C-alpha positions in Angstrom: 100.2 107.3 110.2 97.5 104.7 110.6 96.3 106.4 113.7 95.9 109.7 111.8 94.1 107.9 109.0 91.7 106.2 111.3 91.1 109.4 113.2 90.3 111.1 109.9 87.9 108.4 109.0 86.2 108.5 112.3 85.8 112.3 112.1 84.5 112.0 108.5 82.1 109.2 109.6 80.7 111.6 112.3 80.1 114.2 109.6 78.2 111.6 107.5 75.9 110.7 110.4 75.1 114.4 110.9 74.0 114.8 107.3 71.5 112.0 107.0 69.5 113.2 103.9 72.6 113.0 101.7 74.4 110.2 103.6 75.0 107.8 100.7 76.5 110.4 98.4 78.6 111.8 101.2 79.8 108.4 102.4 80.9 107.5 98.8 82.8 110.8 98.5 84.5 110.4 101.9 85.4 106.8 101.1 87.0 107.7 97.8 88.8 110.7 99.3 90.2 108.6 102.2 91.2 105.8 99.8 93.1 108.3 97.6 94.9 109.8 100.6 95.8 106.3 101.9 97.1 105.2 98.4 99.1 108.4 98.0 100.8 108.1 101.3 101.3 104.4 101.4 105.0 103.7 100.6 104.2 100.4 99.0 102.0 102.0 96.3 104.1 105.1 95.7 105.8 105.3 92.3 109.5 106.0 92.7 111.8 107.2 89.8 115.0 105.3 90.3 117.0 106.2 87.2 116.9 108.0 83.9 119.2 106.9 81.1 120.3 109.6 78.8 119.5 109.1 75.1 119.4 111.7 72.3 116.1 110.6 70.8 113.9 109.7 73.8 113.6 109.7 77.5 114.4 106.4 79.2 113.2 106.0 82.9 113.2 103.2 85.4 110.5 103.2 88.1 109.7 101.0 91.0 106.0 100.6 91.8 103.8 97.9 93.5 106.7 95.4 93.7 107.5 95.8 90.0 110.2 97.4 87.9 108.9 99.6 85.1 111.1 100.5 82.2 109.5 103.4 80.3 110.6 104.8 76.9 109.1 108.2 76.1 109.4 109.7 72.6 107.4 112.8 71.8 103.7 112.1 72.3 104.2 108.3 72.6 105.2 106.1 75.5 106.2 102.4 75.9 106.5 100.6 79.1 107.8 97.2 80.2 106.9 95.8 83.6 108.9 93.2 85.4 108.3 91.5 88.8 110.9 92.3 91.4 111.2 88.6 92.1 112.4 87.9 88.5 115.0 90.7 88.4 116.7 91.4 91.7 118.4 94.7 91.4 118.4 98.1 89.6 121.7 97.2 88.0 120.2 94.1 86.4 117.3 96.2 85.0 119.8 98.7 83.6 121.7 95.8 81.9 118.5 94.8 80.1 118.4 98.1 78.3 120.7 97.2 75.4 121.2 99.0 72.1 119.0 96.3 70.5 116.1 97.0 72.9 116.5 100.8 72.2 116.4 100.2 68.5 113.3 98.1 68.9 111.6 100.9 70.9 112.5 103.4 68.2 111.0 101.2 65.5 107.8 100.8 67.6 107.6 104.6 67.9 107.8 104.9 64.2 105.0 102.3 63.8 102.9 104.1 66.5 103.4 107.4 64.7 102.3 105.9 61.3 99.2 104.2 62.9 98.3 107.4 64.6 98.7 109.4 61.4 96.4 107.0 59.5 93.8 107.2 62.3 94.0 111.0 62.3 93.6 111.2 58.5 90.3 109.2 58.8 88.8 112.0 60.9 90.6 115.0 59.3 91.0 114.3 55.5 93.2 116.7 53.6 91.6 119.0 51.1 
């Protein structure tokens, strides 16, 4: 994979040297494109969905990304996420054990608070007649 990536960078570098009048702009675009390709294909930076926990009021997902566990609660238009180092919690089973009924109730309360805060902010820009 690295050989392919470096070959692509070399080919793109040759393209940049051919177009000298717009070289800076083209170099920047090529750099960002190659960086995005590398990050998308690098297994260490890929986000992996490891588990979803069924719940009637929200979606609960566990991800693994960048040597971290991510617990995500999604309810309607709102999301909450908790990030843990993989060094502090060793396995997926331990992460699942952390999601207790008390934690879920806390997430639901925060969703209600988030909805109330959003409603107040929305009323400031859209007053009722």
